[in-house]
C-alpha positions, 0 to 999 in steps of 0.5 A: 499500499503506499497510501500517503498523507501531504506531511509525507510528501512533502516534507522530503521534498522540502528537505530535499529541493523538489516538489511534488506535482497536485494534479487535479482531477475530473474523472477516472482516465486522468487520474489513472492516468496521473498516476501512471504517470507517477511510476514512470517518473519514480516520484510521489503524486498528489490526486486533487479532488476540487470543486468542479470535480465534487460538483460531478463525483460525490465524495464517497465515490471519488474516496474510493477511487483515489484508495484504489488506485494508491494502494495498488501503485507502486509510488507513494499518492496522496488523496486530496480535497482541493478547496475545500470550504466548509468544515463538513464538507472537511469532515465528509472527505475524511470519513471518504477515507482522503488522507489530506484536505485543504481549507480554503479560508483566503476569502475570509478576514484573518482571524476567522481564516485562522481560527476555522483553518486551525478547527480543521486541522485539528480535526484531520490531525486526529484522524491521521490526515493532512491539512493545507491552509491559504493565505492571502487570495489567489485570483482567477485569469479573466475573474477575480482579482487576487491578493498578495500574501502578506509575509507577516500574516502568513506567520502567523497563519502558520504558527497558530494554525499548524498547517502542515502546508500554505497555499501562498499568493505571489503572481500566482493565477488559477486558469491560466493557460500560458505561462507569462511573467512567473512568480515574485521570487522576492515575496517567496523569500520574504515568507519562507524566511519567517516560516517554516510550513512547506509552501504551496503554489495554486495555479500552476499552469501559469508558471514556467518549466524553468522558474518550476524546477528553479524555484522548487530546488531553491525555496520552501516551494513543495507542491505546485497545483496543476490543472489548467495545462492537462485539461488543455492536453485532455481535451485535445486528445479528445478532440482527435479521438472524436474526429478520426472516425464520426461513425465510432460512437462507443465511449470505452474506445473514444476516452481510452483513447485520452490516456496515453497522451495525458500520462505524457502531459502528466510526465511533463508536468511533473518532471518540471518540478524534479529537473536541475 
């Protein structure tokens, strides 16, 4: 069995200068592709069920899918709830076999975010589960604007919540399709100078691959969330599979042709955090 918690995979990453990918899952095809990619790269992977995924597939089902893949994998696999917005949602994920939960109180006032995150850390810890929190707000491409992380607030948040990992806002944006200017390295270094917790970058698809490797090697960034670039790879593969034979209607045959391209795309994402 290679089921792992977030702490299990991030602490070695922090100590040895690499990062672990949190790959956003939407269905069975991508989940199995991501584990296959991690096995091919011989590295841990974090399977993530975000709000979009949970809107289509219930947590009890996702928990069993994640655990099935993790228990049969040859590398550590974390079963992670991404962007949980309520304590009841985090509690349900823990009850369903998730080994890690991310509570997102980033839109709330600092003290409320701290208090609510700390409560979920206690809940998770009692069950042997890790907890990630967010300080500052990571916005969305062509949507909500980001609010950068204040280093002093990050230090307070880390100390008072005791999270296993801390997501920060340092120029990263969700749903960004193209890698642009990169992250605010000075702000990252300020945050890590006054905290010891592994740091997380949401919206990792918008971070240039060379910078991913550099930050993984030289900073406390230990986890990059990757979703958009892999969804784009799936879309290309699906369109090619559908157009290859317009008479074909079998869902399994069509979706099956997305798996190998997803494995290759995921291997590139995983490798970008361990290069150099």
